[in-house]
Structure formats: C-alpha cells, structure tokens
N, C-alpha and C positions, 0 to 999 in steps of 0.2 A: 281375425276377429273384425267386427264392423265397429267403427267409431266416427264421432262427428269431429272432423279435421279442420283446424283453420290454417290457411296458408297466406292469408293477408288479413289484416285488420280492417274493420268496416260494419256494415248493417248486419243482421241476423242472416242473412243469406249466404255470407261468407263461411258459415258452417256447412259442410257437406259430409254426408254419409260416403264413407270409404272402408274398402278391405285394405286392412294393414296387419302386420306380424303380431301374433299374440305375444307379449312380454314373458320372458323367462325369469323367475325370481332369482336373485343373486343370494350371497350369504346374508343371513338375518332378514330377509325379506319374505313376504307372501305374495301370492297373486290370488286375487278376489275376482269372482264371477259377480258383476254389478247387478243388483236388484233395484236399487233406487239411488237416486242424486238429486239433490234440489237446485233450483234456478235462484241465483242470489244477484242483487242488483249490482253490487260493486265488483264483488269477485268472479262474476260471470259475465255481465253485460258491459262493465267498463273494461274488462280485460279484453273482452272481444271487439270491442270498438276500437282498442288501443290507447284509451284514455286513462288508464290505471296509471299510478304513480311509478309503477315499475314495468315497462313493456315486457311481455312473455317472449321468450325466444320461439320462432316459427320454424318449421310447422308445429302446431299445438293442439292440445286437447283439453277442454275446460272440465270443471267439476271438482269442488273443493270438498265435498261431504259424501262420497259414496259409501253405502252399505251393500253387503251382499254375503256370499258364502266362499269360504277359503277353498280355492281349486288346487292349488301346488304351494308346497313350503320350499323355500332354499335350504341350502347348508346351514346348519347350525341352528335352526329354528325348533324350539321345543316348547315354546308357549301356546302355540295354535297348532291346530291339526286339520286335514282337508276334511271339509263337512261343517267346520265351525260357522255360526253366524257372528258377523263381526260389523261394527261401525268403525270409521276411521277419524282419526283427530287431524285435522287440516295441517297443523304445525307439523312439518317433517324435520326440522332442525331449528331450534332456539336461536333467537337473535343475539347478536353480541355488542359490544361498546359502538362498532363501527357500522354494523350492517343489520338490516332486519331479519326476521325469521324465514326460513324457505317453507312454501306454502304450496300445498298439493293443489293442483289445477292452475297454479299461477307459475311458480318455478319449476314444478315436474309435472307431466302429463296425469290429468285427472280422469274422473270418473264418467264422461260422456262417452263411455265405450262399454263393450260387453265384457271386458277386463280390465283391471287396474292393478299395477305392482307398486307395493309400499312397503317401507321398513316394518317388521312386526310390532315394533314399539308404537307405531303409530294406529294399531287397531285394538278393539275393545270388545269384548263380548256382548252380544244382545240377550238380555232375559227372555226366557221363555214366554210365549205369548203374545210379544211385540212384534208387529210387522215391520217390514224393512222401511216402509216410507215414513212411518211414524217414528221409528229409529233414527232415520237419517235427519229429520227436523229436531228431534229432541237434541241429539248429540252435536247439531250445527249451533245451537242457540243456547239451551238451558244451562249447560255447565258455564258458558262464559258470562250469562247473566247472575248466576250464583256467584261467581268470583267477584265480578264488578260489585255487585251491591253488598254482599256479606264482607268481602276480604279489604276492597278498595275504598269504596264509599263508607263503609262501616255503618250500614243501615241498621237502625235498632227499632225494637219493638215499641209502638206507639208513635213512631215518626211518619210523618207525611212525605209521600214521594209522589212525583209528578212524572209518569211515563210518556214519553214522546214517542210518535210513530206506533201507537199502542197496538195495531192490529197487524204488524209486520212480525216476521219471525223471532226478532230479539225482543221487540215489546210485549209480545204475547208472554214470552218467557219471563220477562221482567216482572209483569203484573203478578204471575204466580209465585216467583220466587220472593217477591216483596212480601206478599200476603203470608207466605210461610215462614218470614223472619218477624211477622206480627206488626207489619207496617200498615197505615191506612194509605190507600192508593187511588189517585186521580189519573185515569186514562185519557190520553189526549190523540185524537185522530182526524184525518182530514174529512170524513162523511159521516153521516149518521148511522149507516149500517155498520159502519166499521167501530163506531163508539159503542153500538149496542153489543157487539160481537165480544169487544174488550169487557164490558160490564159482565157479560154472560160468563166471563172467565174468571170472574171474582173481584173486579175492581168496585171500590165503594163509590165511584162517581165517575162521570165522564164530561169530555169537553170536545166539541167539534171545533177545532181551531180555524176552520175556514168561514163559520158563520158566527162564531161567538168570540168575545175578547179574551184570548188565553190569560193574560195576566189578572186582568180583574175577575174572572170566574175563578180561577186558581187561589186568589186572595179570598173571596167570597166563601169557598167551600171551606176554608181553613180559619174562619172567623177574622179575616182581615191580617193573619199573620204570615202567611206565606208558607211554602212546603220546605221541608228539611233537606230533600235531595231531588234533583232533577235527573231523571235517567234519559239522556239525549243520544239519539243515534240517526239525526237527520242532517245536521249541518246546514240549515237553510237560512239565508240571510235576514229573512223576515221573521221566522219563526224563532231562532236562537235567542235574540235579544227578548223577545217576549217571555219565553221559558226562564231566562236568566233573571228577569224582574219579578219572577213569581218566587223566587227564593226567599227565605225568611233570613234572619241575622245569622251569622255563622253557618249558613248554607253550604251545601257541597253540589256542583254539577259535574257529573261524570259522562263522558261522552265516548263512543266507538263506532262513529259512522258519519259520512260526508256525501250520502247520495245526493243530498240537496243542493251540493256545490262546495261546501267546506270552507269558503271565506265569509266570515260573519263579523258585524260589529260587535264590539264588547265596551260595555260602560265601565271604564275602569274606576271612575269615582265610587260607582256603588261597590265595585269590588273589594277597594280597600276600606272603605267607610263602614261596610257591612261585613267585613272579615269573612268574604265568601272564598271559597276554594273551587277551581276549576280542573278537572283532572281527566288528562287523555290516557284511555287504557282498553286493551282488549281481554283483560282478566288475566289470571294467573292460573289457567284451569290445570287440574290434576287429574290422575285417574280416578280418585276417589269421588271427585264431582261428577265425572261420568257415569261412575256407578250409582250414586245417590239419585241423579236426575233420571236415568234410564230405568232404574228401579220404582221410582215414583211415578213414570209413565206406565210402566207394565202393571202396577196395583190401581192405576186410575186417579192418582192424586196429581198429575201433571198432564195437561192435555196440550194439544196443537190444533192449529187451523190448517186444513190442506185443502186448496182451492179445487185441485183436480190434479190427477196423476196421467200423464201423456207418455205415448212411445217415444223412444230416443229419436225415431225419424221426424218427430214434430219439435224438436228443439228450437229451430226458428221461429214457430208459432209462439212456444213458451216465451220466449225472450220477449216476442211484441206484446204479449199479455203483461209480463211484468213492466215493460216499459210504459204501457198506457195506463198501468194502475187498474186495469179492468177486473178486479176480482178481490176476494177477501181470503187471505190466509197463502200458503205457500204453493208453488207450482213445483211437482216432482216429476222427474223423467225415470222411466222404467226401461234401461236397455234390455235386461232379461227378465221373464215372467217369474214369480215366486212360485215355487212347488212345494215348499215345506213352512 
C-alpha cells in the first residue's frame, strides 16, 4: 500500500510517499481502506514536527481520524463485516492513573495511508447518506464537544457560552452542541470571515478577537454579567486571560487544546474571589455520543466546515495550509477515492 511515512521529525516535507506492506488484521482487529482523514494542528502538525508532548516512534504514519470501508477482519471479529462503512475513534486504549491514552496516529500508525489497522472496538458505523469526509470531521470533534459541554462543564439551557476558536473543528462542533443544549452562544474567532462562518452555523453573536476587545465585547453582549462557560481550545498567552476575564461569577472554563502555546497567565485572585472553575478535559466520549452526532449530521442537524479535500500525495501542502491558517474549515486528505 501507499502511505505518507515520517522517518525523521521536521517540516512538512519529511512526510514522503512510500510503498509499504499492507497490514494484516490480528485478533479483534479490522483493516480499513481509508477514504478520508483530516489534518489536525496538534495531533498531526505537532507530532510531525516532533513538538508533541510525547514523541511518536519512528518511522511513523500520521492520521488520528480515518474513515473508510472495512477491507478485512481478523479472528474473533463479529461486530463488523467486510464492506461496512466506518469511522474510527482516536482513543485505542484508555489512559490509566500513571499514563495517558493510546492515540491512533500518535502511538500507532494512523490513516495517512491507503489502509489502516485498528481494534474493532475503535470503529463505529457511518449512517447511510453521510460521506466519508463529513463523517471523519464529525467523529473527530462533535462527540468530544458534546461530552465536554454536556457532561463535564454541565452547560444548561439559558446559559451563555463563549466559544473560542469558533471556526475550527472543535469550535464549530461546540457552537452547534451548545445551541442544541439551549444555550446562548458567542462565537470568537480571529478573522471577520471566520466569525461570519460561525454565526452562520447558529451562534447568537460573534467577536473578532484580533480587532475587538474580547472581554469587553463578551460582557457587553451579556448585559455586563459575563458568560457562564468558556469553551477554550487555543491556549494562547494573550487570549486565554481575556476569555477567563469574560466569565461571570461561578463561571466555568473548559479547555481541550493548546495550539496557541499552552502556557498562559492565570488571575488567581479572580479565580477564587469569583468561585471560578477551570477544567482540563478531552471529554468522556461514548459510542452513544458518536451515534447521536453522526445521525444528527446525516439528518442535516449538525454541519461541518470543510475547506478542501486533497489527495494523500498533497499531505505536505495540507500541513502548510493549516500552519498558515489560510482557510476556513478542515482540510481533509483522501487516500482512496469513494466509490459508494
């Protein structure tokens, strides 16, 4: 099979198209012919550059969220059959008290390839009528946003939520999940066209945090009170404290990202005087969350923004596009063409 293989960490061109053996699924594993895999700033670009928190073992194949068609099943597999259309869950093995989870495309070879081998428990059916690119983006972000906002932050109907990075994959999912929970949504992004895209997806108001004062605008939009929840996935040293300062008394800030750097100032006086809670979480995603969000997408109730779909051979260009933030929506790679 063809795959984009990394044999050293560095710039995008360290990914090179190679012919390597097609994996054989072992017990309780399936082999998927990959039709779509998205490009993610942290779990793709940082891993490729060697700046991720845990260095991948080399040689390596990126790709945390491949979707496609089951091409073969290993011994003991009864839950999937050859020909099934599936998405994958990025967590191959849950974390423990002393170690983090095993992640597809980080701790195991991922989907920047014509085929990928995964445990059958890491697969989930794609509803009829949903194409692979959309299914990949939904599965990557929507269940996480649902779990973070509903189960961890306990966002309630009528509350105000500030969605940071609102035109990114997780932000877009957060907007729609928050609206489905009955919340009022302020979408914050770094360019006017991205703010407009977020409002088009259902946000009640938008803020360009590069040209407007984020805290003042968030408080103005909430009548001076501040927001109940900040949904943060940037970790930028300038933006984080402004988002934090937008919180009302007893507010909650939940974060699952650090592509802005990750080391930020924290106003501890405001933290304790206003009884604010800061939560780090990647959600507690269940198969039911995948079912709910994929079905919502199939029925047109959950939308994604896809900037473009590129062939696998253009993976290096895809990484450059994401690094330069030159687009709105996800970049998706297509290792194999969809035929069904």
